[in-house]
N, C-alpha and C positions, 0 to 999 in steps of 0.2 A: 475385458478391454483394459489396456494399460496405456498411459500417455506416451506418445512417441516423442521423446525428448531429444532434441538435437544437441543442446548444450545448456549449461547453467552458468550464471554470472553472479559473482559477489563483488560489490564495490563499496568502498568506504570513503567518506568525506569528513575531514576534520577542520573545523574553523577555529583559528587561534586568535583572530581579532576581527572587529567589525567597526566601521565608522571611525577608523583611526585609533581605536582604543582596544587594548589587549583584553581578552576574555579572562575572567577569574578562573574559569574552568573551560577548556576547549570543548566545543560542541562536536560530538561524533554522531554522524548519521550513516546508516547502513542500508543497502538495498540488496536483495537476493532475487534473481529472476531466472525463469525457465523458459526456453524457447521450444515450443511444442507444436506438433502438427495439429491444425484445426480439424477436430473430428467430424465437422459438418461440411468441410470444404468439398466442392465438386459434387454435392448431393442435392443441389437445388434448394428450394424452400423446405425446411424440416419443421413440421408442426410441433412435435414433442421433443424438446431438448433434454428432458429429465433423465433418460437412461444413461447418456454419456456423462451428464453432470454428476450423477451419483457414483459412477465408476471412476472418473478422472479427478474431480475436485478434491476428494480426500487425499489422494496420493500426492497431488501438487501441494496441498496445504501442509501435509506432513513434511515433505521434502524441503520446501522453502522455509518453513519454521525452523527446521533443524539447522539449516545454513545460517539463518539470522542468529539463532541462539549461540551457535558455535563462534561466530564472529564477534558477538557482543560479550561473550564470556559468561553468559548466564541469563536466564529470563528475567531475573529480578533487576537487571541493569536497564532494561527497556522501559522508558517512561512515556514514549509516544510512538504511535504506529499508524500504519495505513496500508492500502493495497491498490493495485493498478493492473489493467490489462490493455494491451494494444493488439488488435487483430489486423492481419494483413489485408490488402485491398480486395482480395477475393472473398473475404468473410464479411458477415454482417456485424454491426455494432452489438447486436444481441449476443453474438458468439463471444465477444470479449466479456460482456456482462455475465454471461452464463456461468463461466468457470470461477468467478470471484464473488458473485452476489448469492452465495449460499452458505449456510452454516456448516455444510460438509467441508468447505474450504476454510472459512475464517475461524472456526472454533478451535482448530489445532493451535493456532497462533495465540488466540485470546486465552486459552487455558495455560499455555506455556509461560505467559508473562502475567498471568492472573489479572487479565484486563477486565474492566467493568463497563467500558464504553464500546460503542460499535466502532468498526474500523473505517476511518475516513477513506474515500475511494475516488478513482478516476478510471474511466474506460473510454478508449478512443479507437480510431482506425487510421492506418497510415502505412507508408512504405518502410523499407529498411532505413535505419538511422533516424526514425521518428523520435521526437522527444518522449521520454518516459518520465512522467511526472507523478510522484507518489505523495499525495497530501497526507499530512499526519495531525493527529491531535492526542491529548493525554490519554493514557491507558486507564486511569482511574477517575478522571474528571474532565468532561468535555468543555468545561468553561475556563480552563487554565490557558489563556492565550499565549503564554510563552512557549507552549508546546504546539502551536499552529505553525507547522513547518512544511516544507516541500523538498523532497529529495529528487533531484533531476539528473538524468544521464541518458545515454543513447547507446544502441548496439549497432555497429556499422553494417552488419550483414543480417539484421533481423528487425521486424519479421519478414520472411518471404510472404508472397501473396497468399499462400495456403497455411500460414502459421499464426500462432498467437503467442505473444510475450505476456507471461503471467508473473507478477512481481509483488513482493512484500517490502515494506520499509520500516525502519526503526530509528529512533533517536534516543541517545543516552543522556540527554539533557535538554534544556530549553535554549531559546535564542540568547546569545551572549549578553545582550544589554536590553532585555525586554523591559519596557516601561509604558505600556498602554493599558495596564490593569487587566482585570478579568471581567467576564460578562456579568458577574453578580453585582459589581459596583454600578454598571450601567442600568441593570434592572432596578436597583434600589433608587437611583437618581430619577429614573422614569416612572417610579411608582408601581412597578410591575412585580408580580409574584416571582420568586426565585426560579420557579419551574416554567416560566413563560416559554411556550413552544415556538413562539414567533421570533424570539430574540436570536441574534447571531453574534 
């Protein structure tokens, strides 16, 4: 089984100033998306999604990673990352989750950028032109809040009701004027261990 890809999209956003102040370095964010036929569409409730996941997720992960790395100019330039899937209205939310919440998908990207953290994520359901929101966090440290970013875009004709949009996001820097510190300062102030799993 191979993914039935209708098209791919690569989009880049560059932020030169924010809050009326020029950025020291422009913030570049990149998204790469594939519009694919939902492999479970029109099949009713499918109990075991794993066969299609194992077949399709690695192909999509490799494809989208390649598009991101090419646009970024190299994996070493990516300092924040994330993933997203939007299933069409005929699909289950679980279908969107299935193709991105697996190491068969995400490990291609993580390896290419030498990431040490998990990929921030979003999975939703909606019609064509739905917002595609890719949350991101640092590739090497989940506590660096300057890398808490969201790449947002839409595809005017996707997803069809029987499709899924699968996407990866990248940032080549942090927010232009980040000044809210990192989570470790909060943990110290609150008297918690640096690895406090409840901290956000």
